N, C-alpha and C positions, 0 to 999 in steps of 0.2 A: 476174499483174501486167499490168494493162492500161495502155496508153499514155494518160496523162491529158491532157485539154485545157488544164487550168490548173495543173498541178502540175509542179515542176521534177524533172528526173531525179535519182536518187540511188541508185546501186547501187555495190557495192563489190567489188573484189578482197577487200576487207575487209568488204563487204556491210553498209552502213548506209543508212538512209533519212533524208533531210535535209529540214527545213522550207523551203519556198520563200522566196526573197527577190525574184526577178524573174519574175513570172508570165509565161508564154509558151506558146503552143500548140505550141512546138517543143522543150519540155523535158519529160522524162518521169519517172514513178515507176517504179523497177525493183526486182527481187528480191522474192521471196515473203515474206510476213509471218512465215513460220516461222523465218527466220534474220535478219530485219531488226529494227532497233531505232531509236528516235528519238534524235537527239542535237542539241544546239544548233548553229546555224550559226556558222561562223568567217568573219569579214570583216576584211580588211586595207585601209586607205585607200590610194588611189592618190596618190603624190606622188614627187617626184624624190628618189632615194637615191644614195648612193655605195656602191661595192662594199665590203662589210664585210671588215675584216681582223681581226675579233675572233677570238681564239684560244678554242677551245672543245673540251672533251673529248667526242668523238663515238664513243668505244669501244663504246657501247651500241647502235650502229646495226645491228648484225647481228640478223637475225630470231631467232637462237638464244637471245638474251638475254631474249626475251619469254615468260616462263613463269608459269603459275598455281601456286598453292600445291600442287596435285596433280601438279606436274612436267609439265604439259601445255603445249604451245605455244599462245599466244593472239595472233592477228594484231592489230596496232594499226590504228585507223581512219585513213584519209587526212584531211588537214587543210585543203586548199584546194579549195573546192567551188563555185566560180563556173562559169558556162557561157557559151560562145559561143552567141549567139542571134540569130535574124533578127527578133525582135520589135522594133517601133519603140521607139527610145530605150534599147535594151539597152546597157549599158556595154561589153560585149565583142561587138561586131558582127562578122560574118564579113567578111574582107577579104583580098585576095591580098597575101601578104608580111608581114602583121602578126604572125603567130604562128609559133612555133618549137617543135618537139618535141625534148626531150632524152630519150634512151632508152638502154637496154642490150640488146644482142642476147642476153645471158644471162638476162635477167629475163622470165619468162613473162607477167607483167602488162604490161610495156612492149611486149612482142612483139605483144600484142593490137592496140595502137595502130599499130604498124608495118604489120601486115597490112591493117587497115581503111584506113589512109592510102593504101596501094597499090591496094587493091580499088576505092576511090572516085576514083582518079586525082588525088589531091590533092598530089602531089609539087611541082607548080609554085606551089601556094598556101601550103603549110606547110613551112618549112625543117626540117632534121633534123641532129642531132648525136648520135653514138654515143660513149658513155663506155668507158673501159677496163673489162674484166671483173674486174680485181683490186681488190676492195673492201677497203680496209685501214682503219686507225684513223681516217682522215679521211673515210671513206665512198667514194662513187663518184668516181674521178679522171678528169679529161680528159687528153688526150694530152700536154699540157705538163707534167703531173705523172707520167704513166706512159704512155710511148709504145708501148703494146701494138698490134700490127698490127690495123688496122681501127678503132681509136679516133680521135676527132677532137678538135680544139680548140674552145672556145666562141667563136663568131664575134661575139657581141653584148656580153657582159660581160667577156670575158677571164678567166673564172673558172678556177681550178685544180681545183676539185672542185664537185660538185653542191650541196654545202652552201652554197657562196658565193651561189648563186642564191636559196636559201631565205632567207638572211640579208639579201640585197638586197631581197627582197620584204617581209620583216618582220624587222627587226633583233632583235626580242625573241622570235623563234621558238624554241621549246623541243622540238619534235617530231623525228621521224626524217626523214632526207634521202633520200627514195625517188625512184625513177623509175617510170613516166614523169613528166615535167614538161611541161605545156603552158604555154609562156611567151608573155606579151604584150610584144612588142618595144617597142611604142609607149609603154606605161605602165611598163615595167620591173618587171613583177610576174608572179607565178604565177596563171594562171587556174584551173587544176585539176591535181591530181596523182592522181586516181582513174581508173584505166584503164577501168573499165566505164562511167563517165560520159563520158569522152573519146570512146570509140568510138561512143556514141550521138550526140554532137555531130557527129563526122565523117560519120556516116551520113546526116544530114539538113541540117545548117545551112549547108553550102556548095553545096547543090543549085542555088540560083538563080544563083550565080556560074558553076557548071559549065555550066548551060544557056546562059548568056550567052556563054560561050566555045565553044559548040558541042559540049560533052561530054555529050550527051543520054543515052548509054548508061550512063555513070558516074552521072549524076544519077538515072536510073531504078532503079539498083540499090538495093534496100531490104533491108538485113540484119535488119530488125525489122518484117516485114510485119504489118499490122493483124490479119489473120485468124489469125495464128499467135502473137500476143503472149502470150496466156495460157499456152499450152503451152511456149513458149520460156522464159518467166519461171519456170514451175514446174520445168523441167529445170535451168535455170541455178542455181536454189536448191540442189538436192541435189548437183549436180555441183560447185558451188563448195565446199560444206561437206565433202564426202567425197572428192573427187578433186583439184580445183585446190589447195585448202588441206589436203586429207587427206594428201598426200605430205609436206607440211611438218610437220603434226602428228605424223606417224609418225617422220620423220627428226629432229625436234628434241625428241622426248620424252626426258625425263630419268629415267624409270622404266620398268620392264618393263610395269607395269600401264597406264601412259599410252600406251606404244607399241602394245600389243595392242588397246587400246580404239579406236585409230584405224586401224591397218593392216588389221584385219579388215573394217570398213565400206568401206575403200578398194576392196578386191578384190570385195566384194559389189556395189559400184556398177559396177565394171568388168564384172562378169558381166552386170549389167542392161544396160549399154551395148552389150555384145556382141550381145545379143538384139535390141535396138532397131535396130542397124545391119545386121542380116542382110538381104541382097539390096537394100541401099540405099546410095546415094552420099552422102547427107546425113542429118542427124538428123530434119529436118522437111520437110513438103511432100508433094504428091501423087506417085505413082509412085516413082521412085528418089530423089525429094526435091529441094529447092532449098537453096542456100547461105544460111545465116543466121548471126547473131552467135553462136548456140549452138555451131556448128561451130568458129568461131574460138576461143571461150573454152575449149572442151574440147581442141582440137588443140594449143594451146601447152603444155599439160601432157603430153599423150601423146608429142609429139615428143622430150621430155626424159626420158621414162620409162626406156627401156633404157640410154641413155648415162649417166644420172646417178642417177635415183631408185631403181633396182633395187639398186645397190651403196651409194651414198653415204647414201641415206635408208632403207636396209634394207627396201625395198618389193619383196621378192624371192620372194614366193610363186609368181609367174609373170612372165615377160617378155611384152611385147606381141607381139613377133615369133613367139614359140613358143606362147604360151598363148591369144592372142586373134586368130584369123584374120580376123574381120570388122573389128575395130578396126584391125588392121594394114593391111588392104586400104584402108580409108577414109583412114588416115594417109598411106599411100604415094600414093594418087591425088591428094590435095590437094597434097602436096609436089611431085610430078613433073608434074602437069597444070596447076597454077596457080602462075604465077611470083610472085604476091603472097605465097604461103606460103613457097616456097623462098627467095625473096629476103630474107625476114625471119629466116632461120635461119642461124646461124653456130655450128657445133658446137665450134670452138676456143674461142670466147667462152663458150659454155654450160658446157663441161666445166671450163675453167680457173676460171670464177667459183666454182662450187660447191666444187670440190676445193681451191681456193686460199683462199677467203674464209671458210671455216668451220673454223678450226684446232681448235676443240673436238671436231669430228668427225674431221677429217683433219689431225692435227698435223704430218705430214711434208710436206703440200702437194704430194705426188706426184699427178700427173694420170694416170689409167689410159689405156692405149692404146686399148682396145676400147670398145664392140663394133665389130667390123669386118664389113660397113660400118656406119656410124652409122645409115643408113636403107637398107633393102633396095630393089633395083630393082623395078619393076612386074612 
Protein backbone atom coordinates (compact mmCIF):
# COMPACT_ATOMS: atom_id res chain seq x y z
CA UNK A 1 0.00 0.00 0.00
CA UNK A 2 1.68 3.11 -1.23
CA UNK A 3 0.86 6.55 0.06
CA UNK A 4 -1.09 8.06 -2.82
CA UNK A 5 -0.81 11.69 -3.82
CA UNK A 6 -4.45 12.10 -4.70
CA UNK A 7 -6.25 9.43 -2.74
CA UNK A 8 -7.71 9.71 0.74
CA UNK A 9 -6.56 7.40 3.45
CA UNK A 10 -8.86 4.58 4.32
CA UNK A 11 -7.74 1.74 6.46
CA UNK A 12 -9.37 0.12 9.24
CA UNK A 13 -9.19 -1.60 12.47
CA UNK A 14 -11.99 -3.03 10.46
CA UNK A 15 -9.90 -2.50 7.34
CA UNK A 16 -11.97 -1.01 4.56
CA UNK A 17 -10.94 1.21 1.62
CA UNK A 18 -13.05 4.32 1.05
CA UNK A 19 -13.62 6.34 -2.09
CA UNK A 20 -12.21 9.88 -1.74
CA UNK A 21 -14.35 12.91 -1.17
CA UNK A 22 -11.69 15.55 -0.49
CA UNK A 23 -8.61 14.98 -2.64
CA UNK A 24 -5.47 15.95 -0.78
CA UNK A 25 -1.78 15.15 -0.99
CA UNK A 26 -1.93 14.47 2.73
CA UNK A 27 -4.51 11.68 2.78
CA UNK A 28 -3.54 8.14 1.97
CA UNK A 29 -4.73 4.78 0.82
CA UNK A 30 -3.92 2.10 3.37
CA UNK A 31 -4.21 -1.65 3.82
CA UNK A 32 -3.43 -4.28 1.32
CA UNK A 33 -6.01 -5.30 -1.24
CA UNK A 34 -6.00 -8.80 0.22
CA UNK A 35 -8.22 -7.66 3.09
CA UNK A 36 -9.64 -4.40 1.77
CA UNK A 37 -12.98 -3.89 0.11
CA UNK A 38 -14.72 -0.84 -1.30
CA UNK A 39 -17.73 0.68 0.39
CA UNK A 40 -19.75 3.83 -0.26
CA UNK A 41 -18.78 7.00 1.60
CA UNK A 42 -20.85 8.15 4.53
CA UNK A 43 -21.33 11.92 4.85
CA UNK A 44 -23.25 13.85 7.44
CA UNK A 45 -23.98 17.56 6.90
CA UNK A 46 -22.58 20.08 9.33
CA UNK A 47 -25.26 22.01 11.17
CA UNK A 48 -26.16 23.03 14.68
CA UNK A 49 -27.68 20.19 16.70
CA UNK A 50 -28.89 19.74 20.20
CA UNK A 51 -27.78 16.82 22.33
CA UNK A 52 -30.07 13.92 21.56
CA UNK A 53 -32.06 12.49 24.42
CA UNK A 54 -33.56 9.83 22.22
CA UNK A 55 -33.84 6.49 23.98
CA UNK A 56 -32.45 3.66 21.94
CA UNK A 57 -31.72 0.01 22.58
CA UNK A 58 -27.96 -0.36 22.23
CA UNK A 59 -27.66 -3.83 23.72
CA UNK A 60 -26.14 -5.00 20.43
CA UNK A 61 -23.11 -2.74 20.88
CA UNK A 62 -20.87 -5.52 22.15
CA UNK A 63 -18.49 -6.99 19.60
CA UNK A 64 -19.62 -10.44 20.65
CA UNK A 65 -23.01 -9.93 18.96
CA UNK A 66 -21.44 -9.63 15.50
CA UNK A 67 -21.48 -13.19 14.17
CA UNK A 68 -21.63 -14.86 10.78
CA UNK A 69 -23.83 -17.83 9.99
CA UNK A 70 -20.76 -20.00 10.64
CA UNK A 71 -20.58 -18.68 14.24
CA UNK A 72 -17.51 -16.59 13.42
CA UNK A 73 -16.96 -13.03 14.62
CA UNK A 74 -17.16 -10.36 11.91
CA UNK A 75 -15.98 -6.84 12.78
CA UNK A 76 -18.26 -4.05 11.59
CA UNK A 77 -16.80 -1.18 9.53
CA UNK A 78 -16.34 2.28 10.99
CA UNK A 79 -18.92 4.84 9.91
CA UNK A 80 -17.41 8.34 10.01
CA UNK A 81 -14.58 8.64 7.52
CA UNK A 82 -13.70 12.30 7.02
CA UNK A 83 -10.15 13.60 7.45
CA UNK A 84 -8.31 16.47 9.01
CA UNK A 85 -6.35 17.82 6.05
CA UNK A 86 -3.90 20.62 5.29
CA UNK A 87 -5.25 20.86 1.75
CA UNK A 88 -6.58 24.33 0.87
CA UNK A 89 -10.31 24.55 1.48
CA UNK A 90 -10.55 21.27 3.38
CA UNK A 91 -13.56 21.36 5.73
CA UNK A 92 -11.57 19.89 8.61
CA UNK A 93 -8.38 21.93 8.71
CA UNK A 94 -5.73 21.33 11.38
CA UNK A 95 -6.07 23.86 14.19
CA UNK A 96 -4.98 24.07 17.78
CA UNK A 97 -7.86 23.33 20.13
CA UNK A 98 -10.45 22.55 17.47
CA UNK A 99 -10.46 18.75 17.87
CA UNK A 100 -10.97 16.37 20.76
CA UNK A 101 -10.27 12.65 21.13
CA UNK A 102 -12.63 10.42 23.06
CA UNK A 103 -10.92 7.14 23.91
CA UNK A 104 -10.87 4.13 26.17
CA UNK A 105 -7.66 2.91 27.77
CA UNK A 106 -9.18 -0.55 27.43
CA UNK A 107 -9.69 -0.47 23.67
CA UNK A 108 -6.66 -1.44 21.55
CA UNK A 109 -7.92 0.54 18.57
CA UNK A 110 -8.33 3.70 20.65
CA UNK A 111 -4.94 3.14 22.27
CA UNK A 112 -3.34 3.47 18.84
CA UNK A 113 -4.49 7.09 18.73
CA UNK A 114 -3.36 7.74 22.30
CA UNK A 115 0.16 6.55 21.50
CA UNK A 116 0.50 8.52 18.26
CA UNK A 117 -0.94 11.67 19.84
CA UNK A 118 1.79 11.43 22.48
CA UNK A 119 4.59 10.49 20.06
CA UNK A 120 3.78 13.52 17.91
CA UNK A 121 3.54 15.84 20.95
CA UNK A 122 -0.03 16.80 20.06
CA UNK A 123 -1.41 17.03 23.59
CA UNK A 124 -1.63 20.87 23.43
CA UNK A 125 -3.40 20.68 20.07
CA UNK A 126 -5.95 17.88 20.55
CA UNK A 127 -7.90 17.46 23.79
CA UNK A 128 -8.57 14.08 25.39
CA UNK A 129 -11.31 12.41 27.39
CA UNK A 130 -11.14 8.83 28.67
CA UNK A 131 -14.35 6.86 29.16
CA UNK A 132 -15.10 4.26 31.82
CA UNK A 133 -14.03 0.73 30.87
CA UNK A 134 -17.37 -0.74 31.94
CA UNK A 135 -19.30 -0.84 28.69
CA UNK A 136 -22.89 -1.70 29.57
CA UNK A 137 -26.25 -1.66 27.84
CA UNK A 138 -25.80 1.99 26.85
CA UNK A 139 -22.29 1.54 25.51
CA UNK A 140 -19.21 3.43 26.70
CA UNK A 141 -20.07 5.71 29.69
CA UNK A 142 -18.42 8.93 30.80
CA UNK A 143 -17.62 9.54 34.47
CA UNK A 144 -20.98 11.22 35.12
CA UNK A 145 -22.62 7.85 34.44
CA UNK A 146 -19.88 5.58 35.82
CA UNK A 147 -17.18 7.24 37.94
CA UNK A 148 -14.55 4.57 37.38
CA UNK A 149 -11.07 5.77 38.46
CA UNK A 150 -9.35 7.42 35.51
CA UNK A 151 -12.55 8.11 33.57
CA UNK A 152 -13.50 11.69 32.72
CA UNK A 153 -16.55 13.75 31.88
CA UNK A 154 -17.31 15.08 28.42
CA UNK A 155 -16.16 18.72 28.46
CA UNK A 156 -17.88 19.80 25.25
CA UNK A 157 -21.31 18.22 24.95
CA UNK A 158 -21.95 17.08 28.50
CA UNK A 159 -22.68 13.61 27.17
CA UNK A 160 -23.38 10.74 29.54
CA UNK A 161 -22.31 8.10 27.04
CA UNK A 162 -20.35 8.01 23.78
CA UNK A 163 -23.61 7.21 22.00
CA UNK A 164 -24.78 10.77 22.72
CA UNK A 165 -21.92 12.12 20.59
CA UNK A 166 -22.91 9.89 17.69
CA UNK A 167 -26.54 10.97 17.91
CA UNK A 168 -25.50 14.61 18.10
CA UNK A 169 -23.41 14.18 14.96
CA UNK A 170 -26.22 12.33 13.21
CA UNK A 171 -29.59 11.91 14.95
CA UNK A 172 -30.49 9.11 12.53
CA UNK A 173 -27.31 7.12 13.14
CA UNK A 174 -28.00 3.38 13.41
CA UNK A 175 -24.50 1.93 13.79
CA UNK A 176 -22.27 1.06 16.71
CA UNK A 177 -21.02 3.65 19.18
CA UNK A 178 -17.31 2.90 19.16
CA UNK A 179 -14.11 4.61 20.27
CA UNK A 180 -11.92 6.31 19.30
CA UNK A 181 -13.98 9.33 18.31
CA UNK A 182 -12.22 12.30 16.73
CA UNK A 183 -14.60 15.18 17.47
CA UNK A 184 -14.80 18.57 15.77
CA UNK A 185 -15.65 21.00 18.57
CA UNK A 186 -16.34 23.83 16.12
CA UNK A 187 -18.95 21.98 14.07
CA UNK A 188 -20.15 19.59 16.79
CA UNK A 189 -19.65 16.51 14.70
CA UNK A 190 -17.51 13.39 14.39
CA UNK A 191 -14.68 13.71 11.92
CA UNK A 192 -13.59 10.10 12.06
CA UNK A 193 -13.98 7.01 14.23
CA UNK A 194 -11.49 4.75 12.43
CA UNK A 195 -8.26 4.42 14.39
CA UNK A 196 -5.99 3.53 11.48
CA UNK A 197 -7.09 6.64 9.63
CA UNK A 198 -6.83 8.88 12.67
CA UNK A 199 -3.22 7.89 13.35
CA UNK A 200 -2.32 8.75 9.74
CA UNK A 201 -3.84 12.20 10.22
CA UNK A 202 -1.97 12.73 13.47
CA UNK A 203 1.25 11.61 11.81
CA UNK A 204 1.28 14.40 9.20
CA UNK A 205 -1.54 16.93 9.28
CA UNK A 206 -0.37 18.93 12.30
CA UNK A 207 3.28 19.10 11.25
CA UNK A 208 3.05 22.69 10.01
CA UNK A 209 1.58 23.79 13.33
CA UNK A 210 4.24 21.87 15.23
CA UNK A 211 7.03 23.56 13.27
CA UNK A 212 5.47 26.97 13.78
CA UNK A 213 5.59 26.29 17.53
CA UNK A 214 9.20 25.11 17.41
CA UNK A 215 8.36 21.41 17.77
CA UNK A 216 10.62 20.36 14.91
CA UNK A 217 11.56 16.98 16.36
CA UNK A 218 7.91 15.98 16.69
CA UNK A 219 7.16 17.28 13.20
CA UNK A 220 10.09 15.32 11.78
CA UNK A 221 8.89 12.05 13.30
CA UNK A 222 7.32 10.05 10.48
CA UNK A 223 5.64 6.82 11.49
CA UNK A 224 4.86 5.99 7.87
CA UNK A 225 8.10 6.79 5.99
CA UNK A 226 7.85 6.71 2.24
CA UNK A 227 10.61 4.15 1.71
CA UNK A 228 8.89 1.65 4.03
CA UNK A 229 5.24 2.13 3.11
CA UNK A 230 4.85 -0.92 0.90
CA UNK A 231 6.37 -3.20 3.54
CA UNK A 232 4.44 -1.57 6.39
CA UNK A 233 1.13 -1.95 4.57
CA UNK A 234 1.80 -5.57 3.72
CA UNK A 235 2.58 -6.43 7.34
CA UNK A 236 -0.33 -4.34 8.64
CA UNK A 237 -2.64 -6.42 6.46
CA UNK A 238 -1.85 -9.85 7.84
CA UNK A 239 -1.22 -8.61 11.39
CA UNK A 240 -4.65 -6.98 11.43
CA UNK A 241 -6.42 -10.06 10.12
CA UNK A 242 -4.73 -12.76 12.17
CA UNK A 243 -3.45 -10.94 15.28
CA UNK A 244 -5.24 -7.62 16.00
CA UNK A 245 -8.58 -9.04 14.94
CA UNK A 246 -7.52 -12.66 15.33
CA UNK A 247 -7.76 -12.53 19.12
CA UNK A 248 -11.35 -11.30 18.80
CA UNK A 249 -12.24 -13.91 16.20
CA UNK A 250 -10.90 -16.57 18.55
CA UNK A 251 -12.53 -15.19 21.68
CA UNK A 252 -15.92 -14.44 20.14
CA UNK A 253 -16.23 -17.70 18.20
CA UNK A 254 -19.50 -19.50 18.93
CA UNK A 255 -18.39 -22.91 17.69
CA UNK A 256 -15.33 -25.12 18.12
CA UNK A 257 -14.75 -25.01 14.38
CA UNK A 258 -14.78 -21.21 14.26
CA UNK A 259 -12.46 -21.01 17.26
CA UNK A 260 -9.88 -23.41 15.83
CA UNK A 261 -10.08 -21.74 12.41
CA UNK A 262 -8.85 -18.50 13.98
CA UNK A 263 -6.70 -19.39 16.98
CA UNK A 264 -4.30 -21.49 14.91
CA UNK A 265 -3.52 -18.69 12.39
CA UNK A 266 -3.08 -16.32 15.33
CA UNK A 267 -0.21 -18.34 16.75
CA UNK A 268 1.25 -18.98 13.31
CA UNK A 269 1.46 -15.21 12.88
CA UNK A 270 3.02 -14.78 16.31
CA UNK A 271 5.62 -17.37 15.33
CA UNK A 272 6.34 -15.34 12.21
CA UNK A 273 6.63 -12.10 14.18
CA UNK A 274 9.01 -13.76 16.62
CA UNK A 275 11.40 -14.42 13.74
CA UNK A 276 11.01 -10.90 12.33
CA UNK A 277 11.89 -9.30 15.67
CA UNK A 278 14.99 -11.39 16.33
CA UNK A 279 17.86 -9.00 17.13
CA UNK A 280 15.66 -6.00 16.28
CA UNK A 281 14.08 -3.23 18.34
CA UNK A 282 11.42 -2.40 15.73
CA UNK A 283 9.64 -4.21 12.92
CA UNK A 284 11.14 -2.16 10.07
CA UNK A 285 14.13 -0.07 9.15
CA UNK A 286 17.89 -0.57 8.88
CA UNK A 287 19.97 -2.08 11.66
CA UNK A 288 17.84 -2.62 14.73
CA UNK A 289 15.06 -0.67 13.03
CA UNK A 290 13.05 2.52 13.39
CA UNK A 291 9.71 3.12 15.08
CA UNK A 292 6.78 3.03 12.66
CA UNK A 293 3.01 2.75 12.83
CA UNK A 294 3.42 -1.01 12.38
CA UNK A 295 4.95 -1.21 15.85
CA UNK A 296 2.09 0.81 17.32
CA UNK A 297 -0.58 -1.30 15.64
CA UNK A 298 0.93 -4.60 16.78
CA UNK A 299 1.93 -3.46 20.27
CA UNK A 300 -1.60 -2.54 21.39
CA UNK A 301 -2.62 -6.18 20.93
CA UNK A 302 0.49 -7.73 22.43
CA UNK A 303 0.36 -5.65 25.63
CA UNK A 304 -3.15 -7.08 26.25
CA UNK A 305 -2.26 -10.64 25.33
CA UNK A 306 -1.13 -12.15 28.64
CA UNK A 307 -3.45 -10.12 30.93
CA UNK A 308 -6.60 -10.73 28.84
CA UNK A 309 -6.44 -12.69 25.61
CA UNK A 310 -4.76 -15.82 26.99
CA UNK A 311 -7.59 -16.47 29.42
CA UNK A 312 -10.62 -14.45 28.37
CA UNK A 313 -10.29 -15.15 24.64
CA UNK A 314 -8.84 -18.67 25.02
CA UNK A 315 -5.64 -17.73 23.15
CA UNK A 316 -3.71 -20.03 25.44
CA UNK A 317 -1.36 -22.07 23.28
CA UNK A 318 1.50 -19.92 24.60
CA UNK A 319 1.89 -16.71 26.57
CA UNK A 320 4.01 -13.88 25.25
CA UNK A 321 6.28 -13.80 28.29
CA UNK A 322 7.02 -17.52 28.28
CA UNK A 323 6.61 -18.48 24.64
CA UNK A 324 7.93 -15.55 22.61
CA UNK A 325 11.17 -14.09 24.00
CA UNK A 326 11.78 -11.71 21.08
CA UNK A 327 8.24 -10.33 21.06
CA UNK A 328 8.37 -10.06 24.85
CA UNK A 329 11.65 -8.11 24.73
CA UNK A 330 10.25 -5.76 22.07
CA UNK A 331 7.06 -5.22 24.09
CA UNK A 332 8.95 -4.44 27.29
CA UNK A 333 11.39 -2.08 25.59
CA UNK A 334 8.60 0.02 24.11
CA UNK A 335 6.73 0.10 27.43
CA UNK A 336 9.65 0.93 29.71
CA UNK A 337 11.75 3.07 27.35
CA UNK A 338 9.05 5.13 25.63
CA UNK A 339 6.64 7.12 27.79
CA UNK A 340 4.14 7.38 24.92
CA UNK A 341 3.48 3.64 25.16
CA UNK A 342 3.50 3.35 28.94
CA UNK A 343 1.35 6.46 29.34
CA UNK A 344 -1.32 4.99 27.05
CA UNK A 345 -1.55 1.78 29.09
CA UNK A 346 -3.86 1.26 32.06
CA UNK A 347 -4.11 -2.38 33.06
CA UNK A 348 -7.03 -1.79 35.44
CA UNK A 349 -9.09 -0.35 32.58
CA UNK A 350 -7.95 -3.08 30.19
CA UNK A 351 -8.80 -6.03 32.42
CA UNK A 352 -11.99 -4.54 33.82
CA UNK A 353 -13.39 -3.82 30.38
CA UNK A 354 -12.95 -7.27 28.91
CA UNK A 355 -13.96 -9.29 31.96
CA UNK A 356 -16.85 -6.97 32.89
CA UNK A 357 -18.26 -6.03 29.48
CA UNK A 358 -18.57 -9.51 27.94
CA UNK A 359 -21.01 -11.38 30.20
CA UNK A 360 -21.57 -14.00 27.51
CA UNK A 361 -17.96 -15.04 28.06
CA UNK A 362 -17.58 -14.12 31.74
CA UNK A 363 -21.04 -14.05 33.36
CA UNK A 364 -19.66 -13.55 36.89
CA UNK A 365 -17.74 -10.41 35.82
CA UNK A 366 -14.94 -11.45 38.17
CA UNK A 367 -11.69 -9.81 37.05
CA UNK A 368 -8.62 -12.06 37.43
CA UNK A 369 -5.80 -10.84 39.65
CA UNK A 370 -2.91 -11.92 37.43
CA UNK A 371 -0.66 -12.12 35.67
CA UNK A 372 1.74 -10.62 38.16
CA UNK A 373 3.38 -8.40 37.08
CA UNK A 374 1.20 -7.30 34.17
CA UNK A 375 4.37 -6.54 32.24
CA UNK A 376 7.79 -7.78 33.27
CA UNK A 377 10.72 -5.46 33.96
CA UNK A 378 13.50 -5.12 31.41
